[in-house]
N, C-alpha and C positions, 0 to 999 in steps of 0.2 A: 508633356512629362510621358514620352513614351518608355521611358523606363519603370515605370508602377507596373505591377503584377496585374492588375486589371487591362492594360493597354495590351501586355503580352498575350493573356488569354484572349480578348477582342481579336488581335491579331491573327492568333491560331484559329480560331472557329472561324473569321474570315477565308482564312487561305485553304479550308476545305477539310476531310477526313484525312484522318495520320495514314503513312503508309508504313506502319509497323505490322509486320508479319504475324499471325497467329497461329495456332496448331488448327489444322484440317482435319475433319473426319475422314474416314476412307471413301463416303458417300460423295463429299464435295471433290476429292481428287480425284476418283473416277467422274464425276462429271465436269469435269474441268477435261480431262483426257479425252473424253465422248465430244466435247463441246470444240477443243482441238482437230480433231480427226474430223467432223462433219463443216469446220469453219471453210474449208477446200477441199469438196471431194473429186475435182478431178484429179488430185495430186494422188501418188500413186505411194501405198502405204509398204514400208521395209518392214520385211519381216525377217526375224534373226532365222539364220540356217542349222542344221543340226550342228552337233558338236562334232569337232575333229577328231579322229582319234591321234592317239600321240605317239610320237613317232623318233627315236633316237636320230641323229646326226649321223652322217656317215661317217668311218672310222678314217682316222688322218692316212693319207700315204706315207708321209715323212716324219716318224717321231725325230724330233728336236734334240728333247733332252735324255739323249744317250748317256748313258755313265761308260766309260773307260774302263779295259780290264783292270787298269791299275789303281783305279781312282775309288775312295772311301765313300760310303754315303755321308753327305753333306746336310746342312741342317734342311734345308728346301725338299729332300728326296720324300720326306714322310707327307708331305701334303701334295706331293706329285703323288705319291701313292695312293693315298686318301680319295683322293679325286678320280684315280683310275677305278680303284675299287668300288666306287659310287655310280660310276657309270657303268661299270660292269653288273652291277646287283638290279640296277634299273633294267638294264636290258634283260636278265632273267626274268626279273618281276614282268616285264611287256610279254616277253614270250609264254609265261605263264597264264599271265589275264587271256592272253589272245587263245591258249587252246583252250583253258576254261571255257570261253565263249562258243567257242566252237562245238564244243561237248553238250553247252547247254541248247544250243541251237538244235543240235542234232536230235537229243533228247525232245524237244519241244517239239519237231517235225515228224519224231516216231509217235508221240503220243497223238499229235492230231491225226495220223496215218489211222491209227487205233482207233480213235473215235469215231472216224468218218466211214472205217470199214465195218463199225457196230452197228452205226447209224442207217446204213446202207443197209445191213443186213435185216433189222429191226423192220426198217421201211417196206423190204422185198416179203417179209413174213406177214404183214399186217394188209400189203397188196392181196396177197395169195388169200388170207383169210376173207376180207373183202369180195375178191371174185368169187370165193367158194361159197359165200352166203348171196351173192347176189344171183349166181346159178341155181342156189336151192330155191331162193324166192321165186324164180321162175319155171321152178318145177323139175329143174332137173333139165330142162330141154336144151341150154346154150351149153353146160357143160358133157353133158353124159352122150355118150355115141348113140347109134341105132339101136345097138343091142340092149343099154341099160336102160330103155326108156322103160320098158316094162316092169323092169325092178325098180325102177324110178318111183312109179306109178301104184305100185305096189307098197313102196315103204313111205310115200305121199300118204295114201289111205290109212295105214297104221297110224303114219303122224298125227293124222287128222281125227282119226278115234282116240287117241291118248287127248290130244287138243282138247276134244269134246268132254272128256271125262275128267281132265285139268279145270274146265270152267266150271262142272258138277260141284268139285271141290271146295272151288274159290267160293260157290254160295254157301255154303255149310262152314258153320263157325261153331266151335268147341266152348260152352260155356260153362264156367266153374261158382256154383253159387257159396256166397260166404256165410256160414252159418250164425254167426256172430251178429253180421251186420244185416244180413239179408240182400246185398247189393251182388249182382254178378259183373262178371269180366267177361268179355270177349276179347278172342285170340284169333290171329288172322293166320294163315297159313303163308309161311314164308314166299311164295311165289307170288301172292295177290299184290297186287299194287294200288288197288282202290285204297282211298284213306277215310271213305265214310265208317263209323264207328255205331257200333250196337249198344 
């Protein structure tokens, strides 16, 4: 009784899993692609090249559909004209696209050059500031000449005196007492970097 449905189901179960395709998730598709790539690592991977620029075919040297001086327009002339017009429009469009691409490339190169110039100018300015700061930190000995050493020393003494006054000011704080609450608020000088509160 091989024709019974139970026997057919048993034969199908013995044959193994069915080969019906099922929808795959993107993860399964990517995993299968990676498994195919890693199955043979010595095999070269073919990468697609850049897209080709569209070009028109070269114009024909000999035109076969030339009407004589006494011939009128036949029924096929419209289609010949339509194809010639389409080729001409496509040629003009390609020329305009090429000119537009060249303009965009030139504008991009100009913008890049301007950005590079401004970046270089900013870098030079910052370098000069750093060098000036280093020279000041050394006491003006490196950047100042022999004649300016005395001026630098006098300016350094004045700066040291000003720094001493600033340190005294940092130690002092203004306190404002609130009459209602009786609490006090301490204000620090803007130049103060300390985080301690009173």
